[in-house]
N, C-alpha and C positions, 0 to 999 in steps of 0.2 A: 295670063296665057301669052304665048309668043305670037308673032305675026302668022306663022304657019298653022296655028291652032293647037299646038302641043302645050303641055304644062311645063313650066320652067323647073329646073332642078331645085331652086330655092323654095318654090311653093310646095313641091313634093316633099322636101325635107321638113318644112314647117308643118305640113299636114301629118306626116308620120310622127313627128314629135308630139303633136296635139293628141293624136289617137293614143300614143303610148302613155302620155300623162293621164288621159281620161281612164284608161284601163288600170293604170297604177293606183289612181285614187279610188276606183271602184274596188280593187282588191284590198286596199287598206281599210276601207269602210266595212267590207264584208268580214275581214278578220277581226275588226274591233267589235262588230256585232256578235260574232261567234264567241269571242273571248268573254264578252259581257254575259252572254247567255250561259256559257259554261260556268263562269264564276257564280252566277246567281243560282244555278242548279246544284252545284256541288258544295257551295259555302253558304247559301242562303237558307231561308225557311223551307223551301221546297225539298231540300235534301232529307229532312226528317220524315217527309211524307212519301218518299219514293218506295220504301219497303223493299220488296224483292227485286225491283227494277234496278237497284244500285249495281248489282253484279252484271246485269245485262248491259247497262250503259258503259261500265268499265270494260267489258269484253268487246263491245262495239268500237270503243275508242282504241283499244289495243289492236283490233283487227284493221282499223283504218290506218293506223301508224305503220303496221307491217305492209299493207298493200301499197301505201304511198312510197315506202322505202323500196319495195320491189319494182315499182313502176318508174323510179327515178332514172335509172340508167337508159332504158329505151326512150323515154321522153327527152332526155338530154341529147341522145344521138339524133333524134328527129329534129329538135330545135337547132342543133348545130348545123345540120344539113340545110334547114330553111335559112339560117343566117348566112351560110356560105352561098346559097343561091341568090339571096338578096344583094349581098355584097356590102362593102363599107358605106355608111351614110355620112359619117362625121369626117 
């Protein structure tokens, strides 16, 4: 902190990068867990025991892909606006 009690720019940038790294690592871990679970479900022993749920799971996955694709443009606009409001950090 500086003498007037405010946080210096370097500390703010370091905190922002630390938070960004933590969120990135969390996302990578979640993706790895999801991929592992999907692989075990569709290629492992459990796939033989799914029975009629195979079609339901495939439909749910297809619906999720379509919804995520439709939501991409609005989310991109919102995040671009937030990035513009924050300004350049680097």
